[in-house]
C-alpha positions in Angstrom: 174.9 165.0 72.8 173.9 162.0 74.7 170.7 160.5 73.2 169.2 157.6 75.1 167.8 154.7 73.2 164.8 152.7 74.5 161.6 153.3 76.4 161.0 155.1 79.6 159.3 153.4 82.5 156.1 155.4 82.1 155.9 154.4 78.4 156.3 150.7 79.3 153.5 151.0 81.9 151.2 152.7 79.5 151.8 150.2 76.7 151.2 147.3 79.1 147.9 148.9 80.3 146.7 149.4 76.7 147.6 145.8 75.7 145.9 144.4 78.8 142.8 146.5 78.2 142.5 145.3 74.6 143.2 141.7 75.5 140.2 141.7 77.9 137.9 142.6 75.0 139.5 140.0 72.7 139.0 137.3 75.3 135.3 138.3 75.7 134.9 137.9 71.9 136.3 134.4 72.1 134.0 133.5 75.1 131.0 134.9 73.3 131.8 133.0 70.1 132.2 129.8 72.2 128.8 130.3 73.8 127.2 131.1 70.5 128.6 128.0 69.0 127.2 125.9 71.9 123.8 127.6 71.6 123.5 126.9 67.9 124.7 123.3 68.4 122.1 122.8 71.1 119.3 124.4 69.0 120.1 122.5 65.8 120.1 119.1 67.6 117.0 120.0 69.8 115.1 120.8 66.6 116.1 117.5 64.9 115.4 115.3 68.0 112.0 117.0 68.7 110.9 116.7 65.1 112.0 113.0 65.1 109.9 112.3 68.3 106.9 114.1 66.8 107.2 112.2 63.6 107.5 108.9 65.5 104.4 109.6 67.5 102.5 110.6 64.4 103.5 107.3 62.8 101.8 105.4 65.7 104.9 104.7 67.7 104.1 104.0 71.4 106.0 105.5 74.3 107.8 103.1 76.5 109.9 99.9 76.4 108.0 98.4 73.4 108.9 101.3 71.1 111.2 101.0 68.2 112.3 104.6 68.6 115.3 104.8 70.9 114.2 108.0 72.5 110.6 106.9 73.1 111.9 103.6 74.4 113.8 105.4 77.1 111.0 107.8 78.1 110.0 107.5 81.8 106.5 108.5 83.0 106.5 111.2 85.6 103.0 110.9 86.9 99.6 109.3 86.2 99.1 111.8 83.4 100.7 111.4 80.0 103.9 113.3 80.9 107.2 111.6 80.1 110.9 112.6 80.5 114.0 111.5 78.7 117.6 112.2 79.9 119.9 113.0 77.0 123.7 113.1 76.8 126.0 115.5 75.0 125.2 113.9 71.7 121.4 114.1 72.2 121.1 110.4 72.7 119.3 108.9 75.7 121.5 108.1 78.7 120.9 106.1 81.9 121.0 108.9 84.4 122.0 106.5 87.2 125.4 105.9 85.6 126.1 108.9 83.3 125.4 112.6 83.8 122.9 113.9 81.4 123.2 117.2 79.7 119.7 117.7 78.5 116.2 116.8 79.6 113.4 116.2 77.1 109.8 116.4 78.3 107.0 114.9 76.3 103.5 115.9 77.3 100.3 114.4 75.8 97.0 116.0 76.5 93.9 114.3 75.3 91.6 116.9 73.8 88.9 114.8 72.2 88.3 111.1 71.7 86.0 109.3 69.3 83.6 106.6 70.6 83.6 104.9 67.2 87.4 104.3 67.0 90.4 104.0 69.2 91.8 107.3 68.0 92.0 110.6 69.9 93.1 114.1 69.3 96.1 115.0 71.4 97.9 118.2 72.1 101.6 117.1 72.0 104.3 119.2 73.6 108.0 118.3 73.2 110.4 120.6 75.0 114.2 120.2 75.6 116.0 121.9 78.4 119.7 122.2 79.2 120.6 121.0 82.7 123.6 123.3 83.2 123.9 127.0 82.2 126.2 128.1 79.4 129.8 129.3 80.3 129.7 132.5 82.3 125.8 132.6 82.1 123.5 132.3 85.1 120.3 132.2 83.1 117.3 130.6 84.9 115.6 129.9 81.5 117.3 126.8 80.3 114.7 125.8 77.6 116.4 125.3 74.3 113.4 124.4 72.1 109.7 123.6 72.4 107.5 122.0 69.7 103.7 121.9 70.1 101.3 120.2 67.7 97.8 118.6 67.7 97.7 115.1 66.3 95.2 112.3 66.0 96.8 109.3 67.7 95.8 105.9 69.1 94.3 106.2 72.6 96.8 103.8 74.1 99.8 105.8 72.8 101.4 105.8 76.3 101.8 102.1 76.3 102.7 100.3 79.5 105.6 102.2 81.2 105.2 100.9 84.7 108.5 100.0 86.3 
């Protein structure tokens, strides 16, 4: 009797097909884990930065070059209204967008609800939202907002400071 050792060609083709089929799913698991890791990193840092900005504003910090807060110091006014934007890098620190590509955009919106004639204080609706500039890997999502924080605070009426360039 002549017994052949080894695999036939069809067995090799089937085993390669099964291995490649399984490797696609394993690769998708790694990509999903990578994206999930980036999303949680972004969310954690966005919460920390937004809360820090809100606390600085509550403490009476002005927005603009006179601010002691590094994020509020780099805020740029978008219009005549109290809407500011800050470009943030990968480490959620302000960057000069003329020289470095920014990864995130923080928008700070102050909306005066009520002002007191007896003092220089006013009630503001404050909105701080952070958006990612580029989509996540293999995602084409239009919604790039990572986090939004809204609050009503009593602040000085000249909170915006002088941000004219």
